[in-house]
Backbone as CSV, one residue per row, in Angstrom:
resi,resn,N_x,N_y,N_z,CA_x,CA_y,CA_z,C_x,C_y,C_z
1,MET,-22.540,-31.127,13.955,-22.452,-30.550,12.626,-21.007,-30.648,12.143
2,ARG,-20.850,-30.883,10.860,-19.517,-31.000,10.275,-18.801,-29.661,10.274
3,GLN,-17.495,-29.722,10.074,-16.689,-28.510,9.963,-17.099,-27.730,8.715
4,PRO,-16.995,-26.391,8.756,-17.326,-25.605,7.565,-16.381,-25.906,6.406
5,THR,-16.884,-25.722,5.204,-16.127,-25.894,3.967,-15.837,-24.518,3.398
6,ALA,-14.686,-24.350,2.764,-14.367,-23.089,2.096,-14.933,-23.126,0.677
7,ILE,-15.741,-22.123,0.335,-16.387,-22.055,-0.973,-16.100,-20.690,-1.593
8,GLN,-15.819,-20.676,-2.881,-15.615,-19.418,-3.595,-16.952,-18.690,-3.730
9,PRO,-16.972,-17.372,-3.516,-18.232,-16.629,-3.654,-18.895,-16.794,-5.020
10,SER,-18.101,-17.009,-6.062,-18.665,-17.181,-7.408,-19.444,-18.490,-7.563
11,LYS,-19.267,-19.418,-6.630,-19.988,-20.695,-6.664,-21.337,-20.620,-5.935
12,LEU,-21.664,-19.440,-5.392,-22.898,-19.276,-4.629,-23.949,-18.543,-5.442
13,VAL,-25.203,-18.939,-5.249,-26.340,-18.284,-5.902,-27.447,-18.066,-4.878
14,ARG,-28.293,-17.078,-5.154,-29.465,-16.841,-4.300,-30.432,-18.011,-4.442
15,THR,-31.151,-18.301,-3.395,-32.199,-19.306,-3.449,-33.370,-18.736,-4.233
16,LYS,-33.895,-19.502,-5.179,-35.035,-19.045,-5.980,-36.239,-18.810,-5.076
17,GLY,-36.982,-17.753,-5.378,-38.170,-17.441,-4.601,-37.873,-16.786,-3.269
18,GLN,-36.621,-16.385,-3.060,-36.236,-15.754,-1.807,-36.767,-14.330,-1.758
19,LYS,-36.880,-13.795,-0.566,-37.343,-12.419,-0.409,-36.435,-11.462,-1.186
20,PRO,-36.830,-10.198,-1.330,-36.018,-9.250,-2.101,-34.590,-9.163,-1.561
21,PRO,-33.635,-8.853,-2.432,-32.244,-8.767,-1.977,-32.071,-7.661,-0.941
22,PRO,-31.047,-7.775,-0.097,-30.809,-6.756,0.923,-30.391,-5.426,0.289
23,THR,-30.586,-4.358,1.038,-30.207,-3.034,0.551,-28.687,-2.888,0.551
24,GLN,-28.205,-1.974,-0.259,-26.764,-1.718,-0.306,-26.261,-1.194,1.042
25,ASP,-27.083,-0.424,1.750,-26.683,0.063,3.080,-26.438,-1.100,4.039
26,ARG,-27.286,-2.107,3.978,-27.134,-3.281,4.848,-25.866,-4.069,4.490
27,ILE,-25.610,-4.194,3.195,-24.404,-4.898,2.733,-23.154,-4.130,3.165
28,ASP,-23.184,-2.802,2.993,-22.032,-1.979,3.380,-21.767,-2.044,4.884
29,ALA,-22.836,-2.048,5.688,-22.681,-2.145,7.143,-22.053,-3.485,7.523
30,MET,-22.479,-4.555,6.862,-21.900,-5.868,7.142,-20.438,-5.912,6.705
31,ALA,-20.119,-5.324,5.555,-18.739,-5.291,5.068,-17.845,-4.555,6.074
32,GLU,-18.348,-3.462,6.614,-17.601,-2.711,7.624,-17.391,-3.551,8.875
33,SER,-18.427,-4.276,9.277,-18.330,-5.159,10.445,-17.307,-6.274,10.213
34,ILE,-17.326,-6.856,9.024,-16.366,-7.915,8.685,-14.942,-7.399,8.803
35,GLN,-14.708,-6.202,8.295,-13.363,-5.635,8.338,-12.948,-5.293,9.763
36,SER,-13.872,-4.737,10.567,-13.505,-4.356,11.932,-13.321,-5.568,12.849
37,CYS,-14.032,-6.671,12.560,-13.915,-7.895,13.370,-12.783,-8.805,12.904
38,GLY,-12.238,-8.499,11.736,-11.164,-9.337,11.209,-11.666,-10.565,10.464
39,GLY,-12.931,-10.569,10.074,-13.455,-11.693,9.296,-14.911,-11.969,9.587
40,ILE,-15.433,-12.976,8.918,-16.817,-13.400,9.117,-16.826,-14.419,10.243
41,ILE,-17.572,-14.133,11.278,-17.580,-14.985,12.468,-18.398,-16.252,12.252
42,GLN,-19.598,-16.111,11.699,-20.497,-17.256,11.527,-20.513,-17.705,10.068
43,PRO,-20.240,-18.983,9.809,-20.307,-19.485,8.427,-21.715,-19.342,7.858
44,ILE,-21.814,-19.216,6.541,-23.120,-19.191,5.897,-23.639,-20.620,5.765
45,MET,-24.920,-20.771,5.493,-25.536,-22.081,5.287,-25.890,-22.203,3.814
46,VAL,-25.512,-23.320,3.201,-25.776,-23.538,1.779,-26.313,-24.939,1.541
47,ARG,-26.885,-25.129,0.343,-27.262,-26.481,-0.092,-26.772,-26.635,-1.526
48,ALA,-26.376,-27.837,-1.871,-25.881,-28.117,-3.220,-26.959,-27.856,-4.250
49,ALA,-26.554,-27.256,-5.386,-27.465,-26.983,-6.499,-26.678,-27.184,-7.785
50,GLY,-26.506,-28.447,-8.173,-25.679,-28.750,-9.344,-24.219,-28.478,-9.028
51,ASP,-23.558,-27.657,-9.852,-22.154,-27.337,-9.603,-22.002,-26.058,-8.779
52,LYS,-23.112,-25.543,-8.260,-23.118,-24.338,-7.424,-23.748,-24.681,-6.072
53,TYR,-23.901,-23.673,-5.244,-24.546,-23.824,-3.945,-25.569,-22.708,-3.780
54,GLU,-26.773,-23.061,-3.318,-27.788,-22.071,-2.994,-27.586,-21.619,-1.560
55,ILE,-27.728,-20.339,-1.333,-27.587,-19.797,0.016,-28.889,-20.019,0.782
56,VAL,-28.790,-20.703,1.901,-29.935,-20.941,2.771,-30.015,-19.815,3.797
57,LYS,-28.877,-19.473,4.411,-28.776,-18.367,5.365,-27.425,-17.707,5.181
58,GLY,-27.444,-16.377,5.137,-26.185,-15.648,5.060,-25.983,-14.842,3.799
59,GLU,-27.072,-14.464,3.135,-26.933,-13.718,1.885,-26.198,-12.391,2.097
60,VAL,-26.486,-11.694,3.185,-25.822,-10.414,3.431,-24.326,-10.640,3.655
61,ARG,-23.965,-11.684,4.401,-22.538,-11.999,4.615,-21.853,-12.311,3.290
62,TRP,-22.533,-13.056,2.406,-21.987,-13.391,1.083,-21.718,-12.131,0.271
63,LEU,-22.714,-11.251,0.176,-22.559,-10.035,-0.618,-21.518,-9.099,-0.007
64,ALA,-21.466,-9.040,1.315,-20.454,-8.213,1.981,-19.057,-8.782,1.745
65,ALA,-18.937,-10.100,1.736,-17.637,-10.740,1.474,-17.147,-10.396,0.071
66,ILE,-18.060,-10.340,-0.891,-17.687,-9.935,-2.247,-17.208,-8.485,-2.225
67,THR,-17.903,-7.641,-1.474,-17.541,-6.222,-1.365,-16.127,-6.043,-0.839
68,VAL,-15.719,-6.863,0.123,-14.371,-6.735,0.704,-13.370,-7.683,0.042
69,SER,-13.742,-8.225,-1.108,-12.854,-9.031,-1.962,-12.393,-10.345,-1.339
70,TYR,-13.271,-11.011,-0.598,-12.927,-12.343,-0.090,-12.879,-13.329,-1.254
71,THR,-11.931,-14.229,-1.213,-11.832,-15.251,-2.257,-12.533,-16.540,-1.858
72,HIS,-12.779,-16.729,-0.557,-13.480,-17.921,-0.052,-14.318,-17.545,1.164
73,LEU,-15.407,-18.268,1.336,-16.271,-18.124,2.504,-16.399,-19.469,3.189
74,ARG,-16.479,-19.434,4.511,-16.762,-20.674,5.241,-18.260,-20.934,5.164
75,ALA,-18.626,-22.168,4.874,-20.037,-22.516,4.735,-20.308,-23.910,5.280
76,HIS,-21.480,-24.055,5.883,-21.981,-25.366,6.279,-22.970,-25.798,5.209
77,GLU,-22.833,-27.020,4.734,-23.763,-27.550,3.738,-24.889,-28.279,4.454
78,THR,-26.140,-27.902,4.133,-27.302,-28.542,4.735,-27.787,-29.657,3.802
79,PRO,-28.476,-30.636,4.356,-29.052,-31.682,3.510,-30.055,-31.069,2.523
80,GLU,-30.204,-31.682,1.359,-31.085,-31.149,0.309,-32.535,-31.047,0.735
81,HIS,-32.982,-31.905,1.625,-34.399,-31.922,1.995,-34.779,-30.834,2.994
82,LEU,-33.830,-30.057,3.490,-34.156,-28.999,4.453,-34.395,-27.689,3.757
């Protein structure tokens, strides 16, 4: 797998038809974990969607990163057909 790419959180969108968004408690718990660990350990998975990226895996990490004011997230881009 290629090295992760740094992506601005504003360039990410939810995948259409995805399950309901996570609860605020879950996002807050992840934000606390990010701060106590010193960062996000596992990159999120995304796929290109025009000039944005759809989140394939890692929606809670994305929302928690916004909560703790991250300017970039590490992400692996998956092929469009997956």
